All heavy atoms as TSV, in Angstrom:
chain	resi	resn	atom	element	x	y	z
A	1	MET	N	N	-3.844	13.724	5.231
A	1	MET	CA	C	-4.516	13.073	4.080
A	1	MET	C	C	-3.735	11.892	3.611
A	1	MET	O	O	-2.524	11.909	3.496
A	1	MET	CB	C	-4.562	14.140	2.940
A	1	MET	CG	C	-5.059	13.607	1.616
A	1	MET	SD	S	-6.625	14.417	1.226
A	1	MET	CE	C	-6.976	13.736	-0.275
A	2	ALA	N	N	-4.428	10.790	3.393
A	2	ALA	CA	C	-3.809	9.545	3.045
A	2	ALA	C	C	-3.306	9.555	1.626
A	2	ALA	O	O	-3.903	10.250	0.724
A	2	ALA	CB	C	-4.809	8.418	3.261
A	3	PHE	N	N	-2.295	8.780	1.309
A	3	PHE	CA	C	-1.793	8.673	-0.045
A	3	PHE	C	C	-2.792	7.844	-0.890
A	3	PHE	O	O	-3.177	6.771	-0.480
A	3	PHE	CB	C	-0.391	7.947	-0.018
A	3	PHE	CG	C	0.180	7.693	-1.404
A	3	PHE	CD1	C	0.794	8.699	-2.061
A	3	PHE	CD2	C	-0.033	6.495	-2.064
A	3	PHE	CE1	C	1.319	8.489	-3.344
A	3	PHE	CE2	C	0.465	6.258	-3.296
A	3	PHE	CZ	C	1.160	7.283	-3.986
A	4	SER	N	N	-3.128	8.388	-2.003
A	4	SER	CA	C	-4.052	7.659	-2.926
A	4	SER	C	C	-3.380	7.586	-4.332
A	4	SER	O	O	-2.586	8.339	-4.662
A	4	SER	CB	C	-5.348	8.417	-3.017
A	4	SER	OG	O	-5.187	9.712	-3.542
A	5	PHE	N	N	-3.774	6.509	-5.029
A	5	PHE	CA	C	-3.341	6.222	-6.352
A	5	PHE	C	C	-4.504	5.955	-7.252
A	5	PHE	O	O	-5.354	5.168	-6.942
A	5	PHE	CB	C	-2.425	4.992	-6.337
A	5	PHE	CG	C	-1.900	4.590	-7.707
A	5	PHE	CD1	C	-0.849	5.208	-8.200
A	5	PHE	CD2	C	-2.494	3.558	-8.371
A	5	PHE	CE1	C	-0.352	4.825	-9.444
A	5	PHE	CE2	C	-2.112	3.172	-9.641
A	5	PHE	CZ	C	-1.016	3.809	-10.183
A	6	LYS	N	N	-4.574	6.665	-8.390
A	6	LYS	CA	C	-5.626	6.498	-9.294
A	6	LYS	C	C	-5.108	5.694	-10.518
A	6	LYS	O	O	-4.184	6.105	-11.117
A	6	LYS	CB	C	-6.190	7.912	-9.799
A	6	LYS	CG	C	-7.443	7.788	-10.492
A	6	LYS	CD	C	-8.032	9.230	-10.751
A	6	LYS	CE	C	-9.496	9.128	-11.190
A	6	LYS	NZ	N	-10.116	10.457	-11.282
A	7	ASN	N	N	-5.726	4.569	-10.773
A	7	ASN	CA	C	-5.236	3.635	-11.817
A	7	ASN	C	C	-5.707	4.161	-13.178
A	7	ASN	O	O	-6.488	5.092	-13.291
A	7	ASN	CB	C	-5.604	2.245	-11.529
A	7	ASN	CG	C	-7.056	1.938	-11.689
A	7	ASN	OD1	O	-7.869	2.761	-11.970
A	7	ASN	ND2	N	-7.398	0.667	-11.448
A	8	SER	N	N	-5.345	3.421	-14.213
A	8	SER	CA	C	-5.656	3.770	-15.609
A	8	SER	C	C	-7.204	3.616	-15.912
A	8	SER	O	O	-7.635	4.264	-16.847
A	8	SER	CB	C	-4.891	2.923	-16.592
A	8	SER	OG	O	-5.192	1.607	-16.404
A	9	ARG	N	N	-7.847	2.922	-15.073
A	9	ARG	CA	C	-9.288	2.716	-15.203
A	9	ARG	C	C	-10.153	3.801	-14.472
A	9	ARG	O	O	-11.359	3.787	-14.513
A	9	ARG	CB	C	-9.729	1.356	-14.827
A	9	ARG	CG	C	-9.041	0.267	-15.614
A	9	ARG	CD	C	-9.359	-1.092	-15.175
A	9	ARG	NE	N	-8.635	-2.065	-15.946
A	9	ARG	CZ	C	-8.701	-3.359	-15.753
A	9	ARG	NH1	N	-9.444	-3.836	-14.817
A	9	ARG	NH2	N	-7.993	-4.182	-16.494
A	10	GLY	N	N	-9.388	4.647	-13.732
A	10	GLY	CA	C	-10.108	5.689	-12.968
A	10	GLY	C	C	-10.525	5.379	-11.518
A	10	GLY	O	O	-11.155	6.172	-10.864
A	11	LYS	N	N	-10.136	4.202	-11.021
A	11	LYS	CA	C	-10.485	3.782	-9.740
A	11	LYS	C	C	-9.376	4.257	-8.780
A	11	LYS	O	O	-8.194	4.098	-9.073
A	11	LYS	CB	C	-10.705	2.324	-9.585
A	11	LYS	CG	C	-11.194	1.871	-8.243
A	11	LYS	CD	C	-11.886	0.535	-8.260
A	11	LYS	CE	C	-12.327	0.275	-6.845
A	11	LYS	NZ	N	-13.101	-0.871	-6.731
A	12	THR	N	N	-9.730	4.779	-7.581
A	12	THR	CA	C	-8.799	5.299	-6.609
A	12	THR	C	C	-8.592	4.263	-5.513
A	12	THR	O	O	-9.529	3.691	-4.943
A	12	THR	CB	C	-9.346	6.599	-5.989
A	12	THR	OG1	O	-9.488	7.536	-7.066
A	12	THR	CG2	C	-8.335	7.173	-5.033
A	13	TYR	N	N	-7.307	4.070	-5.175
A	13	TYR	CA	C	-6.890	3.173	-4.081
A	13	TYR	C	C	-6.106	3.919	-3.077
A	13	TYR	O	O	-5.313	4.765	-3.390
A	13	TYR	CB	C	-6.044	1.994	-4.623
A	13	TYR	CG	C	-6.855	1.066	-5.497
A	13	TYR	CD1	C	-6.854	1.295	-6.889
A	13	TYR	CD2	C	-7.604	0.014	-4.993
A	13	TYR	CE1	C	-7.599	0.423	-7.730
A	13	TYR	CE2	C	-8.352	-0.833	-5.791
A	13	TYR	CZ	C	-8.260	-0.637	-7.210
A	13	TYR	OH	O	-9.021	-1.464	-7.973
A	14	ILE	N	N	-6.226	3.561	-1.751
A	14	ILE	CA	C	-5.542	4.224	-0.672
A	14	ILE	C	C	-4.540	3.294	-0.004
A	14	ILE	O	O	-4.796	2.115	0.198
A	14	ILE	CB	C	-6.521	4.695	0.303
A	14	ILE	CG1	C	-7.506	5.712	-0.291
A	14	ILE	CG2	C	-5.789	5.390	1.532
A	14	ILE	CD1	C	-8.690	6.055	0.495
A	15	LEU	N	N	-3.255	3.745	0.221
A	15	LEU	CA	C	-2.200	2.948	0.728
A	15	LEU	C	C	-2.366	2.839	2.282
A	15	LEU	O	O	-2.603	3.750	3.037
A	15	LEU	CB	C	-0.864	3.571	0.392
A	15	LEU	CG	C	0.383	2.863	0.963
A	15	LEU	CD1	C	0.498	1.486	0.317
A	15	LEU	CD2	C	1.608	3.717	0.609
A	16	HIS	N	N	-2.231	1.560	2.720
A	16	HIS	CA	C	-2.361	1.222	4.223
A	16	HIS	C	C	-1.108	0.461	4.565
A	16	HIS	O	O	-0.446	-0.149	3.744
A	16	HIS	CB	C	-3.563	0.413	4.489
A	16	HIS	CG	C	-4.833	1.131	4.244
A	16	HIS	ND1	N	-5.377	1.336	2.957
A	16	HIS	CD2	C	-5.721	1.736	5.050
A	16	HIS	CE1	C	-6.462	2.032	3.011
A	16	HIS	NE2	N	-6.735	2.231	4.257
A	17	SER	N	N	-0.897	0.313	5.874
A	17	SER	CA	C	0.147	-0.546	6.394
A	17	SER	C	C	-0.344	-1.194	7.758
A	17	SER	O	O	-1.185	-0.585	8.437
A	17	SER	CB	C	1.434	0.107	6.599
A	17	SER	OG	O	1.421	0.990	7.745
A	18	THR	N	N	0.159	-2.368	8.039
A	18	THR	CA	C	-0.108	-2.972	9.318
A	18	THR	C	C	1.204	-3.722	9.748
A	18	THR	O	O	1.933	-4.137	8.902
A	18	THR	CB	C	-1.315	-3.994	9.272
A	18	THR	OG1	O	-1.602	-4.509	10.536
A	18	THR	CG2	C	-1.100	-5.111	8.298
A	19	THR	N	N	1.361	-3.882	11.043
A	19	THR	CA	C	2.531	-4.566	11.559
A	19	THR	C	C	2.083	-5.822	12.224
A	19	THR	O	O	1.164	-5.794	13.068
A	19	THR	CB	C	3.309	-3.662	12.560
A	19	THR	OG1	O	3.601	-2.420	11.916
A	19	THR	CG2	C	4.489	-4.332	13.025
A	20	ARG	N	N	2.720	-6.938	11.864
A	20	ARG	CA	C	2.387	-8.248	12.428
A	20	ARG	C	C	3.581	-8.825	13.133
A	20	ARG	O	O	4.707	-8.579	12.683
A	20	ARG	CB	C	1.901	-9.229	11.344
A	20	ARG	CG	C	0.758	-8.754	10.490
A	20	ARG	CD	C	-0.481	-8.917	11.273
A	20	ARG	NE	N	-1.610	-8.273	10.619
A	20	ARG	CZ	C	-2.640	-8.896	10.137
A	20	ARG	NH1	N	-2.664	-10.235	10.269
A	20	ARG	NH2	N	-3.602	-8.262	9.618
A	21	GLU	N	N	3.359	-9.608	14.138
A	21	GLU	CA	C	4.429	-10.349	14.777
A	21	GLU	C	C	4.444	-11.759	14.286
A	21	GLU	O	O	3.415	-12.443	14.370
A	21	GLU	CB	C	4.264	-10.288	16.335
A	21	GLU	CG	C	5.487	-10.909	17.003
A	21	GLU	CD	C	5.453	-10.686	18.493
A	21	GLU	OE1	O	4.772	-9.761	19.018
A	21	GLU	OE2	O	6.163	-11.458	19.224
A	22	LEU	N	N	5.602	-12.194	13.775
A	22	LEU	CA	C	5.759	-13.568	13.277
A	22	LEU	C	C	5.955	-14.547	14.373
A	22	LEU	O	O	6.303	-14.171	15.539
A	22	LEU	CB	C	6.904	-13.634	12.330
A	22	LEU	CG	C	6.807	-12.591	11.120
A	22	LEU	CD1	C	8.081	-12.659	10.324
A	22	LEU	CD2	C	5.624	-12.871	10.245
A	23	LYS	N	N	5.835	-15.858	14.066
A	23	LYS	CA	C	5.997	-16.908	15.077
A	23	LYS	C	C	7.408	-16.872	15.711
A	23	LYS	O	O	7.613	-17.205	16.856
A	23	LYS	CB	C	5.747	-18.240	14.529
A	23	LYS	CG	C	4.248	-18.489	14.199
A	23	LYS	CD	C	4.112	-19.947	13.634
A	23	LYS	CE	C	2.604	-20.108	13.301
A	23	LYS	NZ	N	2.440	-21.507	12.770
A	24	SER	N	N	8.344	-16.342	14.922
A	24	SER	CA	C	9.734	-16.357	15.351
A	24	SER	C	C	9.944	-15.113	16.371
A	24	SER	O	O	11.041	-14.998	16.921
A	24	SER	CB	C	10.677	-16.210	14.193
A	24	SER	OG	O	10.451	-15.019	13.514
A	25	GLY	N	N	9.023	-14.249	16.441
A	25	GLY	CA	C	9.123	-13.070	17.338
A	25	GLY	C	C	9.471	-11.752	16.594
A	25	GLY	O	O	9.349	-10.712	17.203
A	26	LYS	N	N	9.847	-11.911	15.375
A	26	LYS	CA	C	10.148	-10.728	14.571
A	26	LYS	C	C	8.935	-10.008	14.173
A	26	LYS	O	O	7.826	-10.643	14.057
A	26	LYS	CB	C	10.989	-11.091	13.284
A	26	LYS	CG	C	12.316	-11.697	13.565
A	26	LYS	CD	C	12.967	-11.952	12.223
A	26	LYS	CE	C	14.337	-12.585	12.450
A	26	LYS	NZ	N	15.004	-12.971	11.150
A	27	THR	N	N	8.986	-8.738	13.948
A	27	THR	CA	C	7.841	-7.958	13.415
A	27	THR	C	C	8.023	-7.717	11.896
A	27	THR	O	O	9.144	-7.469	11.498
A	27	THR	CB	C	7.713	-6.631	14.195
A	27	THR	OG1	O	8.863	-5.828	14.039
A	27	THR	CG2	C	7.372	-6.945	15.674
A	28	GLN	N	N	6.948	-7.718	11.226
A	28	GLN	CA	C	6.988	-7.468	9.757
A	28	GLN	C	C	5.917	-6.417	9.416
A	28	GLN	O	O	4.766	-6.558	9.909
A	28	GLN	CB	C	6.749	-8.752	9.025
A	28	GLN	CG	C	6.769	-8.644	7.530
A	28	GLN	CD	C	6.615	-9.998	6.828
A	28	GLN	OE1	O	5.832	-10.834	7.331
A	28	GLN	NE2	N	7.235	-10.152	5.704
A	29	THR	N	N	6.227	-5.449	8.586
A	29	THR	CA	C	5.252	-4.434	8.184
A	29	THR	C	C	4.726	-4.875	6.787
A	29	THR	O	O	5.477	-5.100	5.879
A	29	THR	CB	C	5.945	-3.094	8.046
A	29	THR	OG1	O	6.550	-2.742	9.338
A	29	THR	CG2	C	4.911	-2.012	7.658
A	30	LEU	N	N	3.402	-4.911	6.731
A	30	LEU	CA	C	2.731	-5.295	5.529
A	30	LEU	C	C	2.095	-3.994	4.897
A	30	LEU	O	O	1.436	-3.276	5.633
A	30	LEU	CB	C	1.646	-6.338	5.733
A	30	LEU	CG	C	2.131	-7.633	6.367
A	30	LEU	CD1	C	0.925	-8.428	6.736
A	30	LEU	CD2	C	3.031	-8.381	5.437
A	31	TYR	N	N	2.262	-3.797	3.599
A	31	TYR	CA	C	1.683	-2.673	2.897
A	31	TYR	C	C	0.631	-3.227	1.954
A	31	TYR	O	O	0.850	-4.228	1.330
A	31	TYR	CB	C	2.752	-1.911	2.042
A	31	TYR	CG	C	3.841	-1.359	2.964
A	31	TYR	CD1	C	5.094	-1.984	3.003
A	31	TYR	CD2	C	3.646	-0.198	3.724
A	31	TYR	CE1	C	6.101	-1.424	3.852
A	31	TYR	CE2	C	4.646	0.306	4.532
A	31	TYR	CZ	C	5.860	-0.274	4.607
A	31	TYR	OH	O	6.837	0.218	5.397
A	32	PHE	N	N	-0.482	-2.492	1.904
A	32	PHE	CA	C	-1.586	-2.951	1.002
A	32	PHE	C	C	-2.389	-1.707	0.545
A	32	PHE	O	O	-2.401	-0.664	1.205
A	32	PHE	CB	C	-2.437	-4.014	1.620
A	32	PHE	CG	C	-3.196	-3.533	2.884
A	32	PHE	CD1	C	-4.489	-3.070	2.832
A	32	PHE	CD2	C	-2.582	-3.545	4.131
A	32	PHE	CE1	C	-5.111	-2.701	3.960
A	32	PHE	CE2	C	-3.209	-3.161	5.285
A	32	PHE	CZ	C	-4.530	-2.689	5.214
A	33	PHE	N	N	-3.132	-1.906	-0.587
A	33	PHE	CA	C	-4.013	-0.822	-1.084
A	33	PHE	C	C	-5.397	-1.302	-0.859
A	33	PHE	O	O	-5.790	-2.511	-1.004
A	33	PHE	CB	C	-3.722	-0.667	-2.601
A	33	PHE	CG	C	-2.512	0.142	-2.826
A	33	PHE	CD1	C	-1.316	-0.499	-3.011
A	33	PHE	CD2	C	-2.524	1.551	-2.924
A	33	PHE	CE1	C	-0.122	0.188	-3.278
A	33	PHE	CE2	C	-1.351	2.236	-3.140
A	33	PHE	CZ	C	-0.198	1.542	-3.355
A	34	ALA	N	N	-6.294	-0.357	-0.514
A	34	ALA	CA	C	-7.760	-0.659	-0.373
A	34	ALA	C	C	-8.529	0.462	-1.062
A	34	ALA	O	O	-8.053	1.582	-1.189
A	34	ALA	CB	C	-8.110	-0.692	1.122
A	35	SER	N	N	-9.797	0.166	-1.452
A	35	SER	CA	C	-10.534	1.116	-2.125
A	35	SER	C	C	-11.206	2.187	-1.176
A	35	SER	O	O	-11.618	3.215	-1.605
A	35	SER	CB	C	-11.654	0.423	-2.962
A	35	SER	OG	O	-12.469	-0.387	-2.137
A	36	THR	N	N	-11.245	1.838	0.044
A	36	THR	CA	C	-11.781	2.791	1.084
A	36	THR	C	C	-10.683	3.053	2.126
A	36	THR	O	O	-9.828	2.199	2.368
A	36	THR	CB	C	-13.011	2.215	1.792
A	36	THR	OG1	O	-12.698	0.956	2.397
A	36	THR	CG2	C	-14.131	2.096	0.776
A	37	GLU	N	N	-10.720	4.193	2.825
A	37	GLU	CA	C	-9.761	4.502	3.837
A	37	GLU	C	C	-10.147	3.830	5.099
A	37	GLU	O	O	-11.246	3.924	5.590
A	37	GLU	CB	C	-9.687	6.032	4.066
A	37	GLU	CG	C	-8.571	6.425	4.947
A	37	GLU	CD	C	-8.333	7.945	4.994
A	37	GLU	OE1	O	-8.875	8.591	4.092
A	37	GLU	OE2	O	-7.617	8.386	5.892
A	38	LYS	N	N	-9.199	3.071	5.659
A	38	LYS	CA	C	-9.386	2.343	6.892
A	38	LYS	C	C	-8.288	2.681	7.893
A	38	LYS	O	O	-7.477	3.600	7.604
A	38	LYS	CB	C	-9.290	0.825	6.557
A	38	LYS	CG	C	-10.285	0.315	5.563
A	38	LYS	CD	C	-10.052	-1.140	5.250
A	38	LYS	CE	C	-11.026	-1.560	4.131
A	38	LYS	NZ	N	-10.771	-2.974	3.731
A	39	GLU	N	N	-8.310	2.050	9.011
A	39	GLU	CA	C	-7.206	2.253	10.020
A	39	GLU	C	C	-5.904	1.876	9.438
A	39	GLU	O	O	-5.776	0.818	8.785
A	39	GLU	CB	C	-7.551	1.407	11.271
A	39	GLU	CG	C	-6.643	1.571	12.385
A	39	GLU	CD	C	-6.947	0.762	13.585
A	39	GLU	OE1	O	-8.087	0.386	13.705
A	39	GLU	OE2	O	-6.042	0.568	14.404
A	40	GLY	N	N	-4.908	2.649	9.662
A	40	GLY	CA	C	-3.554	2.356	9.198
A	40	GLY	C	C	-3.230	2.979	7.914
A	40	GLY	O	O	-2.210	2.606	7.249
A	41	ALA	N	N	-4.012	3.993	7.402
A	41	ALA	CA	C	-3.738	4.612	6.158
A	41	ALA	C	C	-2.406	5.468	6.311
A	41	ALA	O	O	-2.182	6.063	7.370
A	41	ALA	CB	C	-4.893	5.530	5.755
A	42	LEU	N	N	-1.603	5.422	5.253
A	42	LEU	CA	C	-0.312	6.144	5.248
A	42	LEU	C	C	-0.469	7.454	4.446
A	42	LEU	O	O	-1.257	7.541	3.484
A	42	LEU	CB	C	0.766	5.281	4.578
A	42	LEU	CG	C	1.093	3.930	5.283
A	42	LEU	CD1	C	2.151	3.203	4.469
A	42	LEU	CD2	C	1.624	4.242	6.709
A	43	ASP	N	N	0.334	8.408	4.816
A	43	ASP	CA	C	0.364	9.720	4.185
A	43	ASP	C	C	1.249	9.769	2.988
A	43	ASP	O	O	1.076	10.580	2.096
A	43	ASP	CB	C	0.726	10.851	5.183
A	43	ASP	CG	C	-0.309	11.058	6.261
A	43	ASP	OD1	O	-1.508	10.787	5.983
A	43	ASP	OD2	O	0.075	11.438	7.381
A	44	ALA	N	N	2.265	8.866	2.882
A	44	ALA	CA	C	3.215	8.814	1.780
A	44	ALA	C	C	3.671	7.458	1.548
A	44	ALA	O	O	3.571	6.588	2.443
A	44	ALA	CB	C	4.379	9.789	2.162
A	45	VAL	N	N	4.277	7.269	0.373
A	45	VAL	CA	C	4.954	5.963	0.071
A	45	VAL	C	C	6.191	5.839	0.837
A	45	VAL	O	O	7.007	6.765	1.056
A	45	VAL	CB	C	5.244	5.954	-1.487
A	45	VAL	CG1	C	5.975	4.654	-1.861
A	45	VAL	CG2	C	3.982	6.109	-2.330
A	46	PRO	N	N	6.449	4.660	1.482
A	46	PRO	CA	C	7.619	4.468	2.291
A	46	PRO	C	C	8.857	4.658	1.490
A	46	PRO	O	O	8.866	4.442	0.234
A	46	PRO	CB	C	7.479	3.003	2.821
A	46	PRO	CG	C	6.066	2.621	2.577
A	46	PRO	CD	C	5.539	3.505	1.411
A	47	ASP	N	N	9.961	5.118	2.140
A	47	ASP	CA	C	11.232	5.237	1.469
A	47	ASP	C	C	11.669	3.938	0.828
A	47	ASP	O	O	11.627	2.855	1.439
A	47	ASP	CB	C	12.266	5.803	2.462
A	47	ASP	CG	C	12.090	7.190	2.890
A	47	ASP	OD1	O	11.335	7.963	2.168
A	47	ASP	OD2	O	12.533	7.607	3.974
A	48	GLY	N	N	12.255	4.014	-0.321
A	48	GLY	CA	C	12.759	2.867	-1.007
A	48	GLY	C	C	11.718	2.101	-1.830
A	48	GLY	O	O	11.992	1.068	-2.381
A	49	TYR	N	N	10.452	2.591	-1.934
A	49	TYR	CA	C	9.439	1.928	-2.615
A	49	TYR	C	C	8.811	2.892	-3.635
A	49	TYR	O	O	8.859	4.123	-3.553
A	49	TYR	CB	C	8.317	1.561	-1.700
A	49	TYR	CG	C	8.641	0.371	-0.764
A	49	TYR	CD1	C	9.164	0.501	0.471
A	49	TYR	CD2	C	8.358	-0.949	-1.185
A	49	TYR	CE1	C	9.482	-0.530	1.275
A	49	TYR	CE2	C	8.673	-2.053	-0.352
A	49	TYR	CZ	C	9.206	-1.835	0.879
A	49	TYR	OH	O	9.545	-2.882	1.701
A	50	GLN	N	N	8.230	2.315	-4.736
A	50	GLN	CA	C	7.458	3.077	-5.665
A	50	GLN	C	C	6.167	2.345	-5.968
A	50	GLN	O	O	6.091	1.114	-5.836
A	50	GLN	CB	C	8.298	3.257	-6.946
A	50	GLN	CG	C	8.619	1.967	-7.681
A	50	GLN	CD	C	9.518	2.241	-8.865
A	50	GLN	OE1	O	9.797	3.331	-9.240
A	50	GLN	NE2	N	9.892	1.137	-9.559
A	51	VAL	N	N	5.188	3.072	-6.499
A	51	VAL	CA	C	3.920	2.471	-6.825
A	51	VAL	C	C	3.906	2.230	-8.299
A	51	VAL	O	O	4.168	3.118	-9.137
A	51	VAL	CB	C	2.719	3.398	-6.428
A	51	VAL	CG1	C	1.427	2.793	-6.797
A	51	VAL	CG2	C	2.798	3.752	-4.917
A	52	VAL	N	N	3.576	1.006	-8.695
A	52	VAL	CA	C	3.374	0.599	-10.090
A	52	VAL	C	C	1.985	-0.026	-10.292
A	52	VAL	O	O	1.441	-0.500	-9.259
A	52	VAL	CB	C	4.452	-0.290	-10.630
A	52	VAL	CG1	C	5.834	0.379	-10.575
A	52	VAL	CG2	C	4.501	-1.584	-9.798
A	53	GLU	N	N	1.506	0.011	-11.438
A	53	GLU	CA	C	0.161	-0.599	-11.713
A	53	GLU	C	C	0.389	-1.997	-12.354
A	53	GLU	O	O	1.133	-2.042	-13.374
A	53	GLU	CB	C	-0.595	0.311	-12.635
A	53	GLU	CG	C	-2.013	-0.151	-12.851
A	53	GLU	CD	C	-2.880	0.905	-13.579
A	53	GLU	OE1	O	-2.558	2.084	-13.550
A	53	GLU	OE2	O	-3.817	0.467	-14.280
A	54	SER	N	N	-0.208	-3.003	-11.814
A	54	SER	CA	C	-0.197	-4.304	-12.445
A	54	SER	C	C	-0.984	-4.389	-13.774
A	54	SER	O	O	-1.763	-3.431	-14.088
A	54	SER	CB	C	-0.641	-5.406	-11.501
A	54	SER	OG	O	-2.002	-5.285	-11.232
A	55	LYS	N	N	-0.837	-5.468	-14.489
A	55	LYS	CA	C	-1.583	-5.621	-15.715
A	55	LYS	C	C	-3.070	-5.573	-15.646
A	55	LYS	O	O	-3.771	-5.056	-16.527
A	55	LYS	CB	C	-1.243	-6.965	-16.407
A	55	LYS	CG	C	0.142	-7.112	-16.870
A	55	LYS	CD	C	0.417	-8.503	-17.438
A	55	LYS	CE	C	1.882	-8.624	-17.832
A	55	LYS	NZ	N	2.225	-9.987	-18.388
A	56	ASN	N	N	-3.614	-5.975	-14.479
A	56	ASN	CA	C	-5.065	-5.975	-14.277
A	56	ASN	C	C	-5.537	-4.712	-13.574
A	56	ASN	O	O	-6.712	-4.564	-13.210
A	56	ASN	CB	C	-5.503	-7.213	-13.457
A	56	ASN	CG	C	-4.874	-7.303	-12.140
A	56	ASN	OD1	O	-4.072	-6.408	-11.728
A	56	ASN	ND2	N	-5.237	-8.361	-11.413
A	57	GLY	N	N	-4.701	-3.665	-13.391
A	57	GLY	CA	C	-5.076	-2.356	-12.990
A	57	GLY	C	C	-4.936	-2.140	-11.475
A	57	GLY	O	O	-5.270	-1.100	-10.937
A	58	LEU	N	N	-4.415	-3.100	-10.752
A	58	LEU	CA	C	-4.241	-2.948	-9.252
A	58	LEU	C	C	-2.886	-2.310	-8.983
A	58	LEU	O	O	-1.842	-2.661	-9.553
A	58	LEU	CB	C	-4.383	-4.262	-8.601
A	58	LEU	CG	C	-5.687	-4.972	-8.663
A	58	LEU	CD1	C	-5.655	-6.405	-7.987
A	58	LEU	CD2	C	-6.783	-4.152	-7.967
A	59	PRO	N	N	-2.823	-1.404	-8.023
A	59	PRO	CA	C	-1.575	-0.784	-7.596
A	59	PRO	C	C	-0.814	-1.788	-6.757
A	59	PRO	O	O	-1.365	-2.515	-5.992
A	59	PRO	CB	C	-1.936	0.411	-6.813
A	59	PRO	CG	C	-3.365	0.124	-6.315
A	59	PRO	CD	C	-4.006	-0.808	-7.312
A	60	VAL	N	N	0.551	-1.742	-6.942
A	60	VAL	CA	C	1.450	-2.573	-6.161
A	60	VAL	C	C	2.624	-1.740	-5.723
A	60	VAL	O	O	3.140	-0.927	-6.483
A	60	VAL	CB	C	1.928	-3.711	-7.104
A	60	VAL	CG1	C	2.964	-4.621	-6.369
A	60	VAL	CG2	C	0.798	-4.573	-7.625
A	61	LEU	N	N	3.096	-1.970	-4.501
A	61	LEU	CA	C	4.354	-1.328	-4.029
A	61	LEU	C	C	5.537	-2.175	-4.489
A	61	LEU	O	O	5.481	-3.410	-4.305
A	61	LEU	CB	C	4.337	-1.243	-2.488
A	61	LEU	CG	C	3.834	0.002	-1.820
A	61	LEU	CD1	C	4.069	-0.030	-0.389
A	61	LEU	CD2	C	4.431	1.302	-2.488
A	62	LYS	N	N	6.479	-1.470	-5.091
A	62	LYS	CA	C	7.654	-2.258	-5.627
A	62	LYS	C	C	8.900	-1.558	-5.020
A	62	LYS	O	O	9.003	-0.282	-5.004
A	62	LYS	CB	C	7.612	-2.151	-7.069
A	62	LYS	CG	C	8.650	-3.031	-7.828
A	62	LYS	CD	C	8.406	-3.009	-9.304
A	62	LYS	CE	C	9.318	-3.946	-9.979
A	62	LYS	NZ	N	9.109	-3.932	-11.447
A	63	LYS	N	N	9.908	-2.387	-4.657
A	63	LYS	CA	C	11.184	-1.784	-4.146
A	63	LYS	C	C	11.906	-1.141	-5.361
A	63	LYS	O	O	11.880	-1.655	-6.478
A	63	LYS	CB	C	12.019	-2.771	-3.517
A	63	LYS	CG	C	11.541	-3.239	-2.143
A	63	LYS	CD	C	12.544	-4.067	-1.476
A	63	LYS	CE	C	12.022	-4.448	-0.101
A	63	LYS	NZ	N	12.913	-5.268	0.627
A	64	LYS	N	N	12.496	0.034	-5.053
A	64	LYS	CA	C	13.292	0.714	-6.130
A	64	LYS	C	C	14.535	0.025	-6.432
A	64	LYS	O	O	15.130	-0.655	-5.705
A	64	LYS	CB	C	13.561	2.169	-5.698
A	64	LYS	CG	C	12.404	3.026	-5.687
A	64	LYS	CD	C	12.798	4.435	-5.357
A	64	LYS	CE	C	11.567	5.321	-5.320
A	64	LYS	NZ	N	11.879	6.680	-4.959
């Protein structure tokens, strides 16, 4: 089951991640929330991160 976050307005968002290769050859993991479950959904929040809600109600991953 994917990790979901319900904001103060009652809308549910699901945490996803994707890995991209940069021009320099390094790989970078991107985390994002979506309203529907897609490929790359995560089961838990990554270590060292926490979920906070922005002023406009969108969930954001923030480093602890």
